[in-house]
C-alpha positions as CSV (number, residue, x, y, z in Angstrom):
1,M,-18.8,-19.6,56.1
2,A,-21.2,-20.8,53.4
3,K,-19.1,-23.9,52.7
4,K,-19.6,-25.1,56.3
5,T,-23.4,-24.6,56.1
6,V,-23.7,-26.6,52.8
7,A,-21.4,-29.3,54.1
8,S,-23.4,-29.8,57.3
9,L,-26.7,-30.1,55.3
10,Q,-25.5,-33.0,53.2
11,T,-26.2,-35.9,55.6
12,G,-27.2,-38.4,52.9
13,E,-30.7,-39.0,54.3
14,G,-32.5,-36.9,51.7
15,R,-32.5,-39.6,49.1
16,T,-34.8,-42.1,50.9
17,F,-37.8,-40.9,48.9
18,S,-38.5,-40.8,45.1
19,K,-41.0,-38.8,43.1
20,V,-43.0,-41.2,41.0
21,I,-45.4,-40.3,38.2
22,K,-48.0,-42.7,36.8
23,M,-50.4,-42.2,33.9
24,V,-54.0,-43.1,34.8
25,K,-56.9,-43.3,32.3
26,S,-60.1,-41.7,33.4
27,P,-63.1,-44.1,33.1
28,K,-65.5,-41.2,32.3
29,T,-63.8,-39.3,29.6
30,G,-61.0,-41.6,28.5
31,A,-58.4,-38.9,28.9
32,Y,-55.1,-39.6,30.6
33,T,-54.1,-37.8,33.8
34,F,-50.8,-38.0,35.7
35,Q,-50.7,-39.1,39.3
36,E,-47.6,-37.9,41.2
37,E,-46.5,-39.0,44.7
38,M,-43.4,-38.9,46.9
39,V,-42.9,-42.6,47.9
40,P,-40.2,-44.3,50.0
41,N,-37.6,-46.0,47.7
42,D,-38.6,-49.5,48.9
43,K,-42.3,-48.9,48.1
44,V,-41.9,-47.8,44.4
45,K,-42.8,-51.2,42.9
46,D,-45.9,-51.4,45.1
47,F,-47.0,-47.9,43.8
48,F,-46.8,-49.1,40.2
49,A,-48.5,-52.4,40.9
50,K,-51.7,-50.7,42.1
């Protein structure tokens, strides 16, 4: 029974987004922070260009 449930959940549409992490330097303290977002695969380069 479990095999049918797992097989039906794998439609292939779950991989249209990527988790991206960018290091950003704080202007006040100079410390680095990490900015994380879930971005569509075709917008990844735009995220890093900002």
